[in-house]
C-alpha positions, 0 to 999 in steps of 0.5 A, a space after each residue: 205210760 208213765 208220768 213223764 211222757 204223759 207230760 211231754 205228751 201235754 207239752 207237745 200239744 200245747 206247742 202245736 197249739 200256740 204254733 196254730 194260733 201263731 199261723 193264725 196270727 200272722 196271717 191277720 191284718 198287718 193292724 189288727 194284729 198291731 192292736 192285739 199286741 197293744 192290748 196284751 201288753 196292756 194286760 200284762 202292765 196292768 197283772 205286773 203293777 199290783 204286785 210290784 205294789 204289794 211288795 214295795 209296801 212290805 219295806 220293813 223286810 229284806 227281802 233279798 235275805 229271806 230263808 226258805 221254810 223259815 217264818 217271819 212275823 210281818 206287822 200289819 199296815 196301820 192307819 197313820 194317827 195323822 189322818 191326810 188333809 184333803 182339799 175340798 173343792 165345792 162346786 157352786 150350784 148353778 142357777 138354772 133358769 126354769 121353763 115357763 109355759 108361754 101362758 104364764 109369760 106375763 106372770 113371770 117375775 125372775 125366772 132364775 129361781 123361784 122367790 117370793 115377791 111382793 106386789 104394790 098397786 099404785 094409781 098415777 096421781 097428777 104430776 105422776 111420772 115413773 120416777 115420782 112413782 118408784 120414789 114414793 115405793 122407795 125404789 132408787 132412781 137406778 131402778 127407774 132407768 133400768 125398768 123405763 130402758 128394758 129391752 123391747 120397744 114398748 117400754 117407752 109407753 111408761 113414759 106415757 103414763 096417765 092420771 088414773 092409770 093403774 101400775 103393778 109392781 112386783 119386788 123380791 126380799 132384796 128390794 129389787 123390782 122383779 115385774 111390772 104390769 101396766 094395763 094399757 086399756 082392758 085389751 092391751 098390757 105393758 109387761 116389764 120382767 126381769 130376766 137374768 139381769 136385764 128387763 125386759 118388755 112386751 105388750 099382751 092382747 086378750 082375745 076380744 069378741 065381736 058381737 054384731 048390735 043394732 040401733 035405730 033413731 028419728 030425728 026430732 031436733 038434730 041429728 046429733 040428739 038422735 044418735 045420742 038417744 039411739 044409744 050411739 057414742 059420740 064417736 060413733 055419731 061422728 063416725 056415722 056423719 063422716 061415712 056419709 059426709 060425702 052425700 049429706 051436709 048433716 049441718 043443714 040437710 037434715 030434716 025433722 023425720 029423717 031417720 037413720 039405722 046402723 048394724 056395728 060391732 060391740 066388744 067384750 073381754 072375757 064377757 064384759 063389754 069394753 066398747 064399741 068397734 066398726 060401723 059395719 052397714 048402715 042406712 039414712 032417710 033424708 028427705 025421703 032419699 035412702 042412702 046406704 053403705 057397706 063396710 067391706 074386707 078392705 076397710 072402705 065404704 061402699 054404697 050398694 052398687 060398690 061405688 066408694 063413699 068417698 069423694 072429691 069433695 065434702 058436703 060441709 067443711 065444719 062440724 055440724 052441731 052448730 048452724 045459723 042460715 041455709 043457702 038461700 038466693 037472697 037474705 037480709 044483710 045484717 050488717 048492710 041492712 039490705 036484701 042481697 044475693 047470699 051466694 055461700 052457706 053459713 055454719 054457725 059455730 064457736 069461734 076456734 072451731 076447725 075448719 076442714 079443706 073440702 077438697 085436695 088443692 093449692 092455696 092462692 089466698 090467705 090473707 085478711 080484708 074488712 070485708 072478709 076478714 081472715 079468709 082462705 081460697 083454694 084452687 080445686 082443678 076442674 075450675 073449681 074454687 071454694 072460699 072460706 071467710 071471717 077465720 079467727 086464725 088462718 092455718 095455711 098460707 098462699 101457694 101452700 098445697 092442702 089435702 082434703 080434711 086438713 084444717 085451714 083455719 078456725 071459726 071466727 067472727 073477723 070482717 063483717 060479721 056479727 057473730 062467729 061463724 064460717 062463711 063457705 062458698 063453691 065456685 065452678 068455672 067462676 058460678 057460685 053453686 049450692 055446696 050441698 047440691 051440686 054435682 060431684 065426681 062420681 066415686 071410685 068403685 070397687 075392684 071388679 074381682 071383688 064384685 061378687 064378693 062384695 055383692 053377697 056381703 051387701 044382700 047379707 047386710 041389707 037383709 039384717 037392715 031390712 030384719 031389724 027394721 021389721 022387728 022393730 014395728 013389734 017392740 014397744 017405745 021405750 025398749 033398748 033399741 030407741 027410735 027417736 031423741 024425744 
């Protein structure tokens, strides 16, 4: 087989291969055939473009008149002496806000970028406002407005700064305020931070550790002195009296030898004592009668049998610190100079001491006469009327409805009175009764569904009180737990 025959056979084989490929192509779906044709056309176009470009680059030659076999010298393309000017586009860098951990949020200054800041600490002086403080530190009125109107409801607290408070203020190198810290208490702090172009405010509380504490006292002169000696704060003494105030008149019922014990909360932040909390349980022994109270999860106080300590009437409508005379059938009237029935109770107190309504009711009298001075009568329903005499000033009007504990007037010495005091009367169906001993309606008991839970808590608290009392027998005089006010 000669060379020509070999070539013919190879061409025939190629022809058969192409024919077979053509048949296979026709068997493909129409969409597939269209895609393949487009791809093939694109590849062919890509192959042709470079050669065309190369031909055009040899523009110095007359391609049409080139002679075969003749050698031509072609100058290599050289770089132009003048470089093309390239327009450079500078993309400004983006200020990315770094992600800040929640625990670090209070110390965030300006989250857009890490910058150096300067902190200043200032103490609020008498007459200071936020504007005056900022001006003193070199900030503008615009700065004051921007910070005081920061987003969030807490920024308004800056309008209530008090003398002695401390503010920490941070600013960057440009003099812009980036953060402010205002401790509202040992537990709570207000933070204002610059986030982007706006200020945002929020409050944060530190974790408070609650510990239970115990105090004990014996009355030698009065309840206030005994409470102070026992280590109770003024607020705790008042709260204690308020809790038992429906059962005991702390002005006139207290006797020498009465005693009390109380379990209460102490608050600590990061190991530092920051103040007292709620009274959790208490016992008061008054003239041999024992009273107990337990604080339940609804924040209300109940007796051991589950009855609410709240009753329809307070035993005393005025602060218990200053009292003159007791309820007596008769007494020698200091002005009229004769013995007469004293159908009420006199509470000696300084002029201006607030007097509150003993219970809910409607004011039937609010006026003045030469005997009672400025006085107020209140109708409470169920045949009960209370009377309040010798006010220096009345705080309610006839026909007005009042609630228990609402201020109705102020202690004075108007009318037939020698010294500032409140004369208080309690009438039931027109008959004068001793407001300190009259039986009051039973208090509403705890809900039945909580009775079991309350009983468990009450027993636990009672055991704690008994254990603490027993422990006192082994504690010598002068211990941290005070036993008397002497």
